[in-house]
Z-matrix of the N, CA and C atoms (Angstrom, degrees):
N
C 1 1.444
C 2 1.529 1 108.63
N 3 1.311 2 116.19 1 141.24
C 4 1.451 3 121.37 2 179.52
C 5 1.524 4 109.07 3 -119.00
N 6 1.322 5 115.56 4 135.52
C 7 1.451 6 122.29 5 176.68
C 8 1.525 7 107.72 6 -100.37
N 9 1.321 8 116.72 7 118.89
C 10 1.462 9 121.50 8 177.47
C 11 1.518 10 109.13 9 -98.61
N 12 1.314 11 115.84 10 125.71
C 13 1.457 12 121.82 11 179.86
C 14 1.520 13 107.12 12 -114.71
N 15 1.329 14 116.02 13 114.94
C 16 1.462 15 121.54 14 -178.80
C 17 1.522 16 108.28 15 -104.23
N 18 1.318 17 115.49 16 125.91
C 19 1.460 18 120.93 17 -177.52
C 20 1.528 19 108.70 18 -119.96
N 21 1.327 20 117.46 19 105.65
C 22 1.460 21 118.77 20 173.08
C 23 1.533 22 108.52 21 -78.90
N 24 1.326 23 117.71 22 132.15
C 25 1.467 24 120.35 23 -179.16
C 26 1.527 25 110.62 24 -128.79
N 27 1.309 26 113.66 25 146.03
C 28 1.467 27 120.95 26 173.64
C 29 1.523 28 107.53 27 -148.92
N 30 1.312 29 116.29 28 116.31
C 31 1.465 30 122.98 29 179.48
C 32 1.533 31 111.34 30 52.99
N 33 1.317 32 116.15 31 59.66
C 34 1.466 33 122.81 32 -179.64
C 35 1.530 34 111.90 33 -117.20
N 36 1.319 35 116.67 34 30.80
C 37 1.465 36 121.35 35 -176.49
C 38 1.528 37 112.69 36 -52.75
N 39 1.311 38 116.92 37 -40.62
C 40 1.464 39 121.30 38 -175.52
C 41 1.529 40 113.29 39 -77.03
N 42 1.328 41 118.78 40 -20.19
C 43 1.469 42 120.47 41 -173.00
C 44 1.529 43 115.31 42 -120.06
N 45 1.314 44 118.63 43 -11.74
C 46 1.468 45 120.47 44 -171.43
C 47 1.519 46 113.16 45 -62.45
N 48 1.328 47 118.36 46 -37.45
C 49 1.468 48 119.69 47 179.11
C 50 1.525 49 111.26 48 -62.44
N 51 1.305 50 117.00 49 -45.39
C 52 1.467 51 121.43 50 -179.92
C 53 1.527 52 110.82 51 -63.81
N 54 1.316 53 116.78 52 -41.57
C 55 1.464 54 120.85 53 179.22
C 56 1.530 55 110.60 54 -59.86
N 57 1.313 56 115.81 55 -48.70
C 58 1.470 57 120.27 56 -178.13
C 59 1.526 58 110.59 57 -65.91
N 60 1.322 59 117.48 58 -41.60
C 61 1.466 60 119.99 59 178.91
C 62 1.522 61 111.58 60 -61.33
N 63 1.315 62 117.03 61 -44.10
C 64 1.473 63 119.60 62 -179.98
C 65 1.519 64 111.73 63 -63.18
N 66 1.308 65 116.50 64 -42.07
C 67 1.466 66 119.74 65 -179.95
C 68 1.525 67 110.68 66 -69.45
N 69 1.321 68 116.45 67 -41.84
C 70 1.471 69 120.14 68 179.02
C 71 1.517 70 111.89 69 -61.11
N 72 1.327 71 116.85 70 -36.88
C 73 1.462 72 121.44 71 -176.57
C 74 1.528 73 114.03 72 -88.50
N 75 1.319 74 117.65 73 -5.74
C 76 1.466 75 120.63 74 179.61
C 77 1.526 76 109.53 75 -66.14
N 78 1.305 77 115.29 76 134.77
C 79 1.463 78 120.27 77 -179.86
C 80 1.528 79 109.04 78 -89.56
N 81 1.322 80 114.69 79 118.13
C 82 1.459 81 121.18 80 175.88
C 83 1.525 82 107.68 81 -133.80
N 84 1.308 83 115.57 82 158.77
C 85 1.460 84 120.35 83 -177.50
C 86 1.522 85 112.10 84 -92.80
N 87 1.307 86 116.53 85 34.24
C 88 1.466 87 121.63 86 179.04
C 89 1.520 88 108.43 87 -147.95
N 90 1.308 89 115.61 88 158.61
C 91 1.462 90 119.04 89 171.93
C 92 1.518 91 107.86 90 -67.53
N 93 1.323 92 115.77 91 142.78
C 94 1.468 93 120.45 92 -179.70
C 95 1.519 94 110.26 93 -111.30
N 96 1.307 95 114.88 94 145.02
C 97 1.458 96 120.16 95 165.03
C 98 1.521 97 106.20 96 -127.95
N 99 1.324 98 115.33 97 134.82
C 100 1.459 99 120.63 98 -179.06
C 101 1.519 100 107.74 99 -110.82
N 102 1.323 101 114.36 100 121.97
C 103 1.458 102 121.46 101 -179.60
C 104 1.521 103 107.03 102 -116.00
N 105 1.320 104 115.94 103 120.92
C 106 1.451 105 121.13 104 179.90
C 107 1.519 106 107.83 105 -111.68
N 108 1.333 107 115.13 106 128.60
C 109 1.464 108 119.93 107 178.48
C 110 1.523 109 107.69 108 -117.20
N 111 1.331 110 115.43 109 110.24
C 112 1.458 111 120.73 110 177.82
C 113 1.526 112 108.44 111 -84.10
N 114 1.318 113 115.40 112 122.11
C 115 1.466 114 121.77 113 -174.42
C 116 1.533 115 111.40 114 -95.17
N 117 1.331 116 116.15 115 52.29
C 118 1.462 117 120.67 116 175.70
C 119 1.518 118 113.96 117 76.88
N 120 1.327 119 117.68 118 36.87
C 121 1.471 120 121.03 119 -179.81
C 122 1.527 121 111.43 120 -57.00
N 123 1.329 122 114.75 121 146.61
C 124 1.461 123 120.75 122 -178.46
C 125 1.533 124 112.19 123 -120.47
N 126 1.336 125 118.47 124 1.97
C 127 1.462 126 121.56 125 -172.98
C 128 1.526 127 114.60 126 -101.77
N 129 1.315 128 118.34 127 6.66
C 130 1.457 129 121.04 128 -177.79
C 131 1.519 130 113.50 129 104.24
N 132 1.325 131 117.13 130 0.83
C 133 1.462 132 120.71 131 177.80
C 134 1.523 133 110.47 132 -58.09
N 135 1.301 134 116.94 133 -38.09
C 136 1.469 135 120.79 134 -179.17
C 137 1.520 136 111.54 135 -60.89
N 138 1.326 137 116.51 136 -40.87
C 139 1.462 138 120.13 137 179.03
C 140 1.528 139 110.80 138 -64.13
N 141 1.332 140 116.64 139 -41.65
C 142 1.461 141 121.26 140 178.02
C 143 1.523 142 109.56 141 -62.02
N 144 1.319 143 117.24 142 -44.40
C 145 1.467 144 121.00 143 -179.32
C 146 1.527 145 111.59 144 -65.45
N 147 1.317 146 117.54 145 -38.09
C 148 1.473 147 120.22 146 178.58
C 149 1.524 148 110.41 147 -63.28
N 150 1.337 149 117.34 148 -41.64
C 151 1.470 150 120.79 149 177.10
C 152 1.522 151 110.68 150 -65.35
N 153 1.321 152 116.96 151 -41.26
C 154 1.462 153 120.72 152 178.69
C 155 1.523 154 111.69 153 -62.28
N 156 1.330 155 116.47 154 -37.95
C 157 1.469 156 119.53 155 -178.34
C 158 1.525 157 111.28 156 -64.64
N 159 1.337 158 116.63 157 -26.00
C 160 1.467 159 120.16 158 177.78
C 161 1.523 160 110.97 159 -74.23
N 162 1.320 161 117.01 160 -35.53
C 163 1.461 162 120.54 161 -177.20
C 164 1.526 163 113.07 162 -94.18
N 165 1.310 164 117.98 163 -18.35
C 166 1.473 165 121.86 164 -179.88
C 167 1.533 166 108.62 165 -129.47
N 168 1.315 167 117.00 166 79.93
C 169 1.466 168 119.76 167 -176.08
C 170 1.531 169 114.13 168 -65.35
N 171 1.350 170 117.77 169 -12.51
C 172 1.462 171 120.04 170 179.86
C 173 1.527 172 112.14 171 -79.76
N 174 1.337 173 117.45 172 -9.53
C 175 1.464 174 120.89 173 176.05
C 176 1.523 175 109.50 174 -76.69
N 177 1.313 176 115.65 175 139.96
C 178 1.466 177 120.07 176 171.74
C 179 1.519 178 105.81 177 -107.18
N 180 1.315 179 116.18 178 121.24
C 181 1.459 180 120.42 179 -176.52
C 182 1.521 181 109.18 180 -121.84
N 183 1.315 182 114.66 181 129.58
C 184 1.470 183 121.67 182 178.46
C 185 1.516 184 107.08 183 -118.09
N 186 1.324 185 115.89 184 129.46
C 187 1.466 186 121.37 185 178.88
C 188 1.520 187 109.53 186 -108.17
N 189 1.325 188 116.50 187 118.24
C 190 1.461 189 121.05 188 174.09
C 191 1.527 190 107.72 189 -93.66
N 192 1.289 191 116.97 190 143.95
C 193 1.460 192 120.90 191 -177.74
C 194 1.525 193 112.84 192 -75.13
N 195 1.320 194 116.47 193 -39.13
C 196 1.461 195 120.17 194 -176.00
C 197 1.519 196 111.29 195 -121.07
N 198 1.308 197 116.31 196 145.17
C 199 1.455 198 121.65 197 177.32
C 200 1.518 199 108.54 198 -70.95
N 201 1.341 200 115.08 199 128.14
C 202 1.469 201 118.67 200 179.85
C 203 1.520 202 112.10 201 -134.14
N 204 1.325 203 117.28 202 10.18
C 205 1.469 204 119.97 203 175.75
C 206 1.508 205 112.85 204 95.19
N 207 1.339 206 114.72 205 160.54
C 208 1.457 207 121.47 206 -176.06
C 209 1.521 208 112.71 207 -64.20
N 210 1.330 209 116.94 208 -42.15
C 211 1.470 210 120.16 209 -179.20
C 212 1.514 211 112.30 210 -58.82
N 213 1.300 212 116.74 211 -47.56
C 214 1.460 213 121.34 212 179.66
C 215 1.535 214 110.27 213 -67.18
N 216 1.304 215 116.43 214 -37.64
C 217 1.453 216 120.83 215 -178.31
C 218 1.522 217 111.60 216 -65.99
N 219 1.315 218 116.45 217 -39.63
C 220 1.477 219 118.85 218 177.02
C 221 1.516 220 110.21 219 -69.33
């Protein structure tokens, strides 16, 4: 069984590393996949996510061009 964790983000430059670390280190009895959907962040979150994708290839990161809200992003 695989647990999919979808994280919609918008302007989370200051907190995204901590969020991902906590989820990555959480102990669950299933394989995890972490999917991050950036909803058009403008504060540098995209740059942080691009660097993370180089060091954590198991992350799935989707970049949306325009902000359309959490509902649409999920």
